[in-house]
Steps between C-alpha positions, in 0.01 A plus 500: 500500500578273794338610824446329828327620814663608822331532839596703805332521840458856634322640805157512331514164320666316213565679169572324174702667225685372196857468373613636164832630359698429814270681742203418718205737471200556724246753380232697685558374853263702723680701770187657652128436520316633190417868575141468378157579640533654847881476470505745207707809594622331818851397603587153366417207728719189544441229242271215607652151489364259239458123512677274252715634217463843340595495130719801421573433133333804345464870572180614665351847473668839511359803680216680316629755244423605143485179296751620238776487763440131577619364164737204539534406132319596177130442569567363850403701806546422868175475696440769764354461845516654844617153606854575381727483807732229374870458431718279281817312593775389259792296637781294347424128479612335822502823704224366728731219617796726587412507869560770758879499454511626142193711413492731198452878516142609434404773251147641529385705199232772518363591157446856380213661313437834666299332781227464234590198295725196472527143617759253621389273212644733235735273300805728542481451881534121477825502700624155391832639374580657839394182682721282279794723590453445871203641689141424595291753308161624621266735311201657672155630410351780708176698486518780242309821428197586709498161674853529638692815409240775548471592867126501572536466879368854556159374378472243783176499701398339825368198313760476220868527581747566218874454557777718354799388292338170400752406229783562746332274756463238224872513427591472870266199526675343199841559662373337821391203289854485355654510848276216616506274193792562267735252668273220372599607145872517583512873573672683786231680702773715658637618166216657301557774242199702387524655155261683275474734203314832461200488737650172625824690573295764679335222704849367589600847624175525696550157663837632622305756706217267609543401867309170449751392233795516738710183485309354205774579245877537512568695176301720263530587129297793367503524117374840378295603805256782427470824696161651583311170541427554867240712678456649842179425687322820389576451128391135524170607663439752220553230238271261693221761501543559127495126438175455694348786302599328175312193623198723559529488880589744774517532877352209689404311179860481377615194696186307404547592134862380511394162635219463244683611183615248242880484456470635143311806628779567750762471222315747274431751779869501598609573142281812508633611838860467379426710190328766714789497747755557225298792369465660845866432595412377849871452567496121529389205294161365608629153575792359694584499871371752756739615770420655834296194598575246771594245233734734309603781736752674273561585138762236398741765362482681833547173690812421295636847559444475876623141528166369628457280189618138531876518466541228239743512205335665199553505123314786333523628146345642191516463121668745263185582299222447758262754352484373143249223572256760631507714185301222327334286765351577844541875455536571870831689498573865425695431176384801294526876544134559590505241780836626631390864509183399685705300752740790562234776500492527879876464546712796608640660178861459612452128574313459172791657313751275680305186409454590133865607466595140586333389173692675219292548189166520688227502367641264234337154512807317633542746788131464590528120507806518727315742726202263533722200573692688769190653659344160564788249511839668521398720791370201698831316450706804599294555814501134607874462441579822685285406801563127536874502429564681829354206693550179296701374199347649186592429136378717211485402131396652170390257231610632158487187286271503197507278193488646149130406480423700816702798379341497153153490656587822682476330840867446591561388858154608603291416805484123576765397243733381780241227565611341172841440661379420854270226365723378214246589233764541228541120489127448434340493154362853545834624637689366202293731277604796719867398499563374149837480329787679670289586803454136595837469673486835684140436617603168655810657655300780663239248616762279666656804664171629643376157613837418656493823702138461612568140611827591673314774687223255596753248626763719668359858503785612268434545123857433388842632607515771230181682601588760766253592774326832450627785719388860516855613425567311174155370394630210285253354251556169317404546135375170354566496126706327230799651679438496872645792697470702821418871472524744791191716549379485137249774406589689818336821374170317448527336842564832674217676317246245625652497848398864537153430363427213740647679804267792426200264479559306818 
């Protein structure tokens, strides 16, 4: 395979990447100082310049997590380290010589994984296909789990300060790096689109309400954002206390114990806290952003509703069968009768009846799966679209496409399957197994449709002339499938049922 190297000078020094398959790639460029030693649990610090050339040919480490989640290929795992604040850039060959007059739109991807797991080095997130079609693609690592997404700031002492919303601060630091450096790679620093899936989509929504992120992106795409992954200050403090207890520390010892613990101990303790939290129904997931702080004053849904979120054009959507993935893996959703009854136990009987009536056939398995998908993902999309569309252009989709292989496996268009289209996976060796025979043509057609819309949105803030803006009157949703269509207020009874639930819980 013919490769040659390519060098670019950025603010902190020279980075060397390589060229392959029509794109230039730079991997694991640091965007902040390593958050290690005394910088553990502190806001990210600006990256220190380096002398000479930094070789950015291979991926570095991902944030500490359970090792099974770091698999890159059979038998091959990505190393883990707290020194993980890096990003990757993929650009079409020759983009770096385009000059200021003709820069490409920039697409910055934030990976998902429940704020617990994941990495920008995951092969599906390569981004070369998007770059070849006309953008500079950036994928970002951020601190996960207890080191970045569990708010431990309430355990600060006079001698040890702990900052809140660390992963969010990491992402803002990465976006500042993009603003300062991306023109050297041929990107337009004034036309950045942030996009993410699942927890990454939730992070996108949260950045829209983060004052420090103002002006750092021009458009946002939120693919299957999750509800309930945000805490108020009091809930976060309760989780922090529980976490310290799991480490065998309390009170004034807690901060010292956090600084002394090995990353693997922090990962294991957090797993236990999450399990305990699910059992006790604390009302919020243990990890994710904390609002009501100086850094994140408002719940993002509230900020969108009130118009205090950044008024950038937004694409937000969900998949037809979100919940099915969680019936077999990562069993975090209420997708069975026992979990649903527990969730609704404290709900007013009339509201409970209204919600369950929206799922004909309950407690049949299919109705339970739809319930779980709507509770976590559908409701977040409905709330974001309702709030943001009053203040900025908003486009809503539902991704229904599933190959025969996905349908036969019982997964259908489940959570994360739209990534196969966004990243052109159906043209890869693995994707060809998923889309064999008659599905091959439709998979490529859906892929080209989705990528074309995402790129059009990144370039011009409009995802195609046939996708109407969302309004509270008509609520149009673009259904992405073999036969593309627009539906007005699909599943309106389910939407209205959850509207009442979330209004009651505000």
